[in-house]
C-alpha positions in Angstrom: 64.8 -74.9 10.5 62.7 -78.0 10.2 59.1 -77.4 9.0 58.1 -79.3 12.1 58.9 -76.1 14.1 56.8 -73.9 11.8 53.7 -72.1 13.2 50.4 -71.2 11.6 50.0 -67.7 10.4 46.9 -66.2 12.3 43.7 -65.6 10.4 44.8 -67.3 7.2 42.6 -70.4 7.6 40.3 -71.3 4.8 37.8 -74.1 4.5 36.9 -76.1 1.4 34.7 -74.2 -1.1 31.2 -75.5 -0.6 30.1 -78.1 -3.1 33.5 -78.6 -4.6 35.6 -81.8 -4.8 39.4 -82.4 -5.3 40.2 -83.0 -9.0 44.0 -82.9 -9.5 47.3 -81.8 -8.1 48.6 -78.3 -8.8 50.6 -78.1 -12.0 54.1 -76.6 -12.3 54.5 -73.0 -13.4 55.6 -69.6 -12.3 53.1 -67.2 -10.7 53.0 -63.9 -9.0 51.6 -63.6 -5.5 51.1 -60.8 -3.1 52.3 -60.9 0.5 50.9 -58.5 3.1 53.2 -57.4 6.0 52.4 -55.9 9.3 52.6 -52.0 9.5 55.8 -50.5 10.9 56.0 -49.5 14.5 53.6 -46.6 15.1 52.1 -47.1 11.6 48.6 -48.2 12.6 45.7 -46.5 10.9 43.7 -43.9 12.9 40.3 -45.7 12.9 38.8 -43.2 15.3 39.7 -40.3 13.0 38.2 -42.1 10.1 35.0 -42.4 12.1 35.1 -38.8 13.2 35.6 -37.6 9.6 32.5 -39.6 8.6 30.4 -37.6 11.0 31.8 -34.2 10.1 30.3 -32.0 7.4 32.5 -32.2 4.3 33.4 -28.5 4.4 34.9 -29.0 7.8 37.1 -31.9 7.0 40.8 -32.1 6.4 41.9 -35.3 4.6 45.3 -36.9 4.6 47.5 -36.9 1.5 48.2 -40.1 -0.3 51.9 -39.8 -0.1 51.9 -38.7 3.6 49.5 -41.5 4.7 51.5 -44.1 2.7 54.8 -43.0 4.3 53.3 -43.0 7.8 51.6 -46.3 7.7 53.7 -48.5 5.4 55.6 -51.7 6.5 59.1 -51.7 8.0 61.9 -52.0 5.4 63.6 -54.4 7.8 60.6 -56.7 7.5 60.9 -56.6 3.8 64.6 -57.6 4.1 63.7 -60.5 6.4 61.1 -61.8 3.9 63.4 -61.3 0.9 66.2 -63.4 2.5 63.7 -66.1 3.4 62.2 -66.2 0.0 65.6 -66.4 -1.7 66.3 -69.8 0.0 63.4 -71.1 -2.1 64.3 -69.4 -5.3 61.4 -66.9 -4.9 62.0 -63.3 -6.0 60.7 -60.0 -4.5 59.7 -58.0 -7.5 57.9 -55.0 -6.1 56.8 -53.3 -2.9 53.5 -51.3 -2.6 52.7 -49.8 0.8 52.3 -52.9 3.1 52.3 -55.4 0.3 55.1 -57.2 -1.5 54.8 -58.9 -4.9 56.6 -62.3 -5.1 57.5 -64.3 -8.2 58.5 -67.9 -8.4 57.4 -71.5 -9.1 54.0 -72.2 -7.6 55.4 -75.4 -6.0 58.1 -73.4 -4.3 55.7 -70.8 -3.0 53.4 -73.5 -1.7 56.4 -75.1 0.1 57.7 -71.8 1.5 54.5 -70.9 3.2 53.2 -74.3 4.2 50.1 -74.1 2.0 47.7 -77.0 1.6 46.7 -76.7 -2.1 45.0 -78.7 -4.9 42.9 -78.3 -7.9 39.2 -78.5 -7.1 36.1 -78.7 -9.3 32.7 -77.2 -9.0 29.5 -79.2 -9.8 29.3 -77.5 -13.2 32.8 -78.5 -14.1 34.8 -75.3 -13.4 38.3 -76.1 -12.0 40.3 -73.7 -9.8 43.2 -73.8 -7.4 42.0 -74.0 -3.8 44.1 -73.4 -0.7 42.7 -74.9 2.5 43.6 -74.8 6.2 46.2 -72.2 7.4 49.5 -70.9 6.0 52.5 -71.9 8.0 56.0 -70.5 8.3 59.0 -70.2 10.7 58.1 -68.1 13.7 60.2 -65.1 12.6 58.3 -65.0 9.3 54.9 -65.7 10.8 55.5 -62.7 13.1 55.8 -60.2 10.1 53.6 -61.9 7.5 49.9 -61.3 7.6 48.8 -63.2 4.5 49.8 -64.5 1.1 47.3 -64.0 -1.7 47.2 -65.6 -5.2 47.7 -69.3 -4.4 44.0 -69.6 -3.8 41.7 -68.7 -6.8 38.0 -68.2 -7.0 36.0 -70.2 -9.6 35.9 -68.4 -12.9 32.8 -66.4 -13.7 30.1 -68.1 -15.8 29.9 -67.4 -19.5 27.3 -64.8 -20.4 23.8 -66.4 -20.6 20.8 -65.1 -22.5 20.3 -61.4 -22.3 16.8 -60.1 -22.9 16.3 -56.8 -24.7 12.5 -56.7 -24.4 12.4 -54.6 -21.2 12.5 -50.8 -21.5 15.0 -49.4 -19.0 15.0 -45.9 -17.4 17.1 -43.4 -19.2 19.7 -41.5 -17.4 17.5 -38.4 -17.4 14.6 -40.5 -15.8 16.9 -41.8 -13.1 18.2 -38.3 -12.3 14.6 -37.0 -12.1 13.3 -39.9 -10.0 16.0 -39.5 -7.4 16.3 -35.7 -7.7 20.0 -35.8 -8.4 21.7 -32.4 -8.0 22.1 -30.4 -11.2 25.7 -31.3 -12.1 27.7 -33.4 -14.5 30.6 -34.6 -12.4 33.1 -32.0 -13.7 36.5 -32.2 -12.0 35.8 -35.7 -10.5 37.5 -39.0 -11.0 35.5 -42.2 -10.4 37.4 -45.4 -10.0 35.7 -48.7 -11.1 37.0 -52.1 -10.0 36.9 -54.5 -12.9 37.6 -58.2 -12.1 38.7 -60.1 -15.2 36.2 -58.2 -17.3 37.0 -56.7 -20.6 36.1 -53.0 -21.2 34.5 -52.4 -24.7 35.0 -48.8 -25.8 32.5 -49.2 -28.7 29.7 -50.2 -26.4 30.5 -47.3 -24.0 30.4 -44.8 -26.9 27.0 -46.2 -28.2 25.5 -45.9 -24.8 26.6 -42.3 -24.4 25.2 -41.5 -27.8 21.9 -43.2 -26.9 21.7 -41.2 -23.6 22.5 -38.0 -25.4 25.6 -37.1 -23.4 29.2 -36.6 -24.4 31.2 -38.5 -21.8 34.9 -39.0 -21.4 36.2 -42.4 -22.6 37.3 -44.4 -19.5 41.0 -45.3 -19.1 42.2 -48.7 -18.0 44.9 -49.3 -15.4 46.0 -52.9 -15.1 46.7 -54.3 -11.7 48.7 -57.5 -11.2 48.4 -59.9 -14.1 44.8 -59.1 -15.0 43.5 -60.4 -18.3 42.3 -57.5 -20.4 41.0 -59.6 -23.2 39.8 -63.2 -23.4 38.1 -65.6 -25.8 34.7 -66.3 -24.0 32.6 -63.4 -22.8 31.7 -63.8 -19.1 29.4 -62.1 -16.6 32.4 -60.0 -15.6 32.4 -58.4 -19.1 28.8 -57.4 -18.5 29.7 -56.0 -15.1 32.4 -53.8 -16.8 29.8 -52.4 -19.2 27.3 -51.8 -16.4 29.7 -49.9 -14.1 31.3 -47.6 -16.7 28.2 -46.8 -18.7 26.0 -46.0 -15.7 28.6 -43.6 -14.3 29.3 -42.1 -17.7 25.6 -41.5 -18.5 24.9 -39.9 -15.1 28.2 -38.0 -14.6 29.5 -37.5 -18.1 32.1 -34.9 -17.3 33.8 -37.2 -14.7 36.9 -39.1 -15.6 36.4 -42.9 -15.1 39.5 -45.0 -14.4 39.0 -48.8 -14.6 41.3 -50.7 -12.2 41.5 -54.1 -13.9 42.5 -57.0 -11.7 42.3 -60.8 -11.4 39.1 -62.1 -9.8 40.5 -63.4 -6.5 41.4 -62.1 -3.1 44.8 -61.0 -4.4 43.3 -59.0 -7.2 40.6 -57.3 -5.1 43.0 -56.2 -2.4 45.7 -55.1 -4.9 43.3 -53.2 -7.1 41.7 -51.3 -4.2 45.2 -50.5 -2.8 46.3 -49.3 -6.3 43.2 -47.1 -6.7 43.5 -45.5 -3.2 47.2 -44.7 -3.6 47.0 -43.6 -7.2 48.5 -40.2 -7.0 48.2 -39.7 -10.8 44.5 -40.2 -11.3 43.5 -39.4 -7.7 40.0 -40.9 -7.6 37.7 -39.6 -5.0 35.0 -42.3 -5.6 35.3 -46.0 -6.1 32.5 -48.2 -7.4 32.7 -52.0 -6.7 30.0 -54.2 -8.2 31.3 -57.4 -6.8 31.2 -59.5 -3.7 31.4 -63.0 -2.1 29.8 -64.1 1.1 32.0 -63.4 4.1 32.6 -67.1 4.8 34.4 -67.5 1.5 37.1 -64.9 2.5 39.9 -65.6 4.8 39.6 -63.6 8.0 42.9 -61.8 7.3 41.6 -60.7 3.8 38.6 -59.1 5.4 40.8 -57.4 8.0 43.0 -55.9 5.2 39.9 -55.0 3.2 38.6 -53.0 6.1 41.9 -51.3 6.6 41.9 -50.3 3.0 38.5 -48.8 3.4 39.7 -47.0 6.5 42.5 -45.6 4.3 39.7 -44.4 1.9 37.9 -42.6 4.7 41.1 -40.9 5.8 41.8 -39.8 2.2 38.3 -38.7 1.4 37.4 -41.4 -1.1 33.8 -42.7 -1.1 33.4 -46.4 -1.6 30.2 -47.9 -3.0 29.6 -51.7 -3.0 26.9 -53.9 -4.3 25.1 -55.8 -1.5 24.4 -58.8 -3.7 21.7 -60.3 -5.9 21.0 -63.6 -4.1 18.8 -62.3 -1.2 20.1 -63.3 2.2 22.7 -65.7 0.6 21.1 -68.7 2.2 22.9 -71.0 -0.1 25.1 -73.7 1.6 23.9 -73.9 5.2 20.4 -72.5 5.2 21.7 -69.5 7.3 21.7 -65.9 6.2 25.0 -64.3 5.1 26.1 -61.0 3.7 28.7 -60.1 1.0 32.1 -58.6 1.4 33.5 -56.0 0.5 30.1 -54.4 1.1 30.1 -55.5 4.8 33.0 -53.3 5.7 31.7 -50.6 8.0 33.6 -48.0 5.9 31.8 -49.0 2.7 28.5 -47.7 1.5 26.5 -50.9 0.8 23.9 -50.6 -2.0 20.6 -52.5 -2.1 17.9 -52.7 -4.7 14.3 -51.8 -5.4 11.6 -52.6 -8.0 9.4 -49.9 -9.5 7.7 -52.0 -12.1 4.4 -52.0 -10.3 4.4 -48.2 -10.0 5.3 -47.9 -6.3 8.9 -48.6 -5.2 9.3 -51.8 -3.3 12.3 -53.9 -2.1 13.6 -56.1 -4.9 13.0 -59.7 -4.1 16.7 -60.7 -4.7 18.3 -57.7 -3.0 21.2 -58.6 -0.7 21.0 -57.7 2.9 21.4 -58.8 6.4 23.9 -58.6 9.2 27.7 -59.2 9.1 29.2 -62.2 10.9 32.7 -60.6 10.8 32.1 -56.8 11.6 30.2 -55.5 14.6 27.6 -52.8 14.5 29.4 -49.5 13.9 28.6 -46.6 16.3 26.6 -44.7 13.7 24.3 -47.7 12.9 22.8 -48.5 16.2 19.4 -49.2 14.6 20.9 -52.4 13.2 21.0 -53.9 16.7 17.3 -53.5 17.4 16.4 -54.7 13.9 18.6 -57.8 14.2 16.9 -58.6 17.5 13.5 -58.5 15.9 14.7 -61.3 13.5 16.4 -63.2 16.4 19.8 -63.0 14.7 23.2 -61.9 16.1 23.6 -58.1 15.5 26.4 -57.0 13.2 27.1 -54.4 10.6 23.8 -54.1 8.7 23.5 -54.2 5.0 22.5 -52.3 2.8 22.9 -48.6 3.7 20.5 -47.5 1.0 19.1 -48.5 -2.3 17.9 -47.6 -5.8 15.8 -49.2 -8.6 17.0 -52.2 -10.6 13.7 -53.1 -12.2 13.1 -52.0 -14.9 16.8 -51.2 -14.7 19.4 -49.0 -16.5 20.3 -48.6 -20.2 23.5 -50.5 -21.0 24.9 -51.7 -24.3 26.7 -55.0 -24.6 28.1 -56.2 -27.9 26.3 -53.4 -29.7 22.8 -54.2 -28.3 20.9 -52.2 -25.7 19.6 -54.0 -22.7 17.9 -53.1 -19.4 20.5 -54.1 -16.7 19.6 -54.6 -13.1 21.0 -56.1 -9.9 22.7 -54.3 -7.1 25.7 -54.1 -9.5 23.8 -51.2 -11.1 23.1 -49.4 -7.9 26.8 -49.0 -6.8 27.7 -47.0 -10.0 24.4 -45.0 -9.7 25.4 -43.9 -6.2 29.0 -43.3 -7.4 27.6 -40.9 -10.0 25.5 -39.2 -7.4 28.6 -38.7 -5.3 30.4 -37.2 -8.2 27.6 -34.7 -8.6 27.7 -33.9 -4.9 31.4 -33.5 -4.8 31.2 -31.0 -7.7 28.3 -29.1 -6.2 29.8 -28.9 -2.7 33.4 -28.2 -3.8 34.6 -30.8 -1.3 34.9 -34.6 -1.4 32.2 -36.2 0.6 34.4 -39.2 1.3 32.9 -41.6 3.9 29.6 -40.0 4.8 27.3 -42.8 6.1 27.3 -41.4 9.7 25.9 -38.1 8.4 23.1 -40.0 6.7 22.2 -42.1 9.7 22.3 -39.1 12.0 20.4 -36.7 9.8 17.5 -35.0 11.4 14.8 -32.6 10.1 13.8 -32.9 6.5 13.8 -36.4 5.0 16.8 -37.2 2.8 15.5 -40.7 1.8 12.1 -42.1 0.7 11.2 -45.1 2.8 10.8 -48.4 1.1 8.1 -50.1 3.2 6.9 -52.9 1.0 8.7 -56.1 -0.3 11.6 -58.1 0.9 14.1 -60.8 0.1 14.1 -64.5 1.1 14.8 -63.8 4.8 14.1 -60.1 5.6 11.3 -57.6 5.0 11.4 -53.9 4.1 9.8 -51.4 6.4 9.8 -47.8 7.7 13.3 -46.6 8.6 16.4 -48.7 8.2 15.9 -52.3 7.2 18.1 -55.1 5.8 16.6 -54.9 2.3 16.5 -51.2 1.2 18.6 -49.7 4.1 17.6 -46.1 4.8 15.6 -46.0 1.5 16.1 -44.5 -1.9 17.8 -41.1 -2.2 16.4 -37.6 -2.5 19.5 -36.2 -4.0 18.8 -32.5 -3.4 18.0 -33.2 0.2 21.2 -35.1 0.7 23.1 -32.2 -0.8 21.5 -29.8 1.8 22.2 -32.3 4.6 25.9 -32.3 3.6 26.1 -28.5 3.6 25.0 -27.5 0.1 22.0 -25.5 -1.3 20.2 -28.5 -2.8 19.1 -26.3 -5.7 
C-alpha cells in the first residue's frame, strides 16, 4: 500500500519542544521502541470500580490480582500477529510482549519510515541535543486501527549536570519529620515501595551513610532495570540526586520496607514501561510507588497521558498507592505565560504532592510549589472543590493539584557523594508520603491503595492542618483545598483513624 493512503494515528500529535531549533538529521543505528496496542475485546479497565474502591475503607476492599487483571485486560494476540507481520516488511523485530505493549527492535530509520514519523535532532538554547518527533504518527488503516502509540523515537532533553549543592542548611531528621506530621508508630514492615528512577544512578554507599546518620537499619534497595536504562554514566546529573532523595527518605522513614528501584530511560517510553513493570511485578509486588518526576502536560502526547491514566487505574484496581511530585516551578508559566500542571501528577488516580516552608516557624506554602488545574483531565467526582476554586481564579476547572503537601524547607537529610545535604522540592514530598503509606499499610493490615476520595470526603476530626499563608507565582494558599498545598499537611494518626485504624 502506498504511504499516500496512510492515516494519522489518533492522539499521537506532538508539537516542537518550546525554545528548541532543528540541528541535524537523525543518525543511523538500531534502537528499541515500545508500541502500545488497543485492549482486546471486553478488556477495558473498570474505571468506575477503581473510583468506588478509592471511596471504600481499606478493610472493605477486594483488589484484583496482577495475573488476573493482566489476562483480562491485555491486548489481542491477533493484533500482535498483525503488527509483527507489518514490522517484518521493514526488517523490524518484535522482541517482547508485556500486557498491552510490544517491544520492537530495528534500525531507527526503518522505524521512522514504518510509522510515518517526522523526526530530527533538535537543540535546546543551552546546547543539549535530542531526538524530537513532531506531528502525528501515520500508518496503513489496519495498523492505525490497532496501534495506539509508539514510544522511544522521541526523547526528552537530558537532565542538567549537578550544580552547586549547599550543605550549610540543617535539615529535619527522620525523627523530626515523623513527630511533626504524627506519623503512625510503624517501620514499614512487610511493605514494598517502588521508586521510579529515570536515568539516575543509585549509590549504595550514600544510602548506607544516610541510614547510619539517621540511626536506622534499613534494607538496601534493589534495582530492576526497565528497557535500556543506563545504570551508570560519566557525568552526575540531577537525576542522580533524585535517586538519592527518593530512596533515602523512604529508607529513613520506613526502614523495614523493601525498596525496589525501577530504573528506566527518561522519556515517555521509559516512564510508561517502568510504571507498567512495577504494577505487574508479581515477584516484588509493590503496594506503593513514588514518582519524583514530571513534565508539563503540553509536553506529553495525548495518547501518552491516556495510557498513563490507564496505568494508574490499574494501580487503583490492584491496591497500589501512587505518589507524584507536583513540581518545583510554581504554576509552570514558562513558555506561554499561562499556568500549567505536571503529569504524571495530574492523573486523577495519582496522589499529587505539594510543598511547604517551615523556616519562619509557621508552615506556609512554598513559593515554588507546583499546583493548578489540569488541561487534560477533568475534575474527578471526589474533588468538586476544585471547580469552585478554579472559578475564583477565572481559569477552566480541571483536576486540581496538589492533593496535599509537606515541608521542603529546611528539607530532608540526604547524602550525595558522601556529603550530607538538606534536600527539598516536591521530589522529597512524594517519598515522604510513600513512607507514610507504608506505615499505614502496616498498621491497618490492608493496602490503602488509591485513597484520595476518602481524604476529600472525611468529616469530623481534622486529618490535615490547613496551610493558609503563602503561594506560588499564580495561586495562593488558604483554608481548605487550594492549588498550592492541597488539603494541607498530614496529621498521620488522624489519617490512620479515618482509614479505619486506631491512630495510636
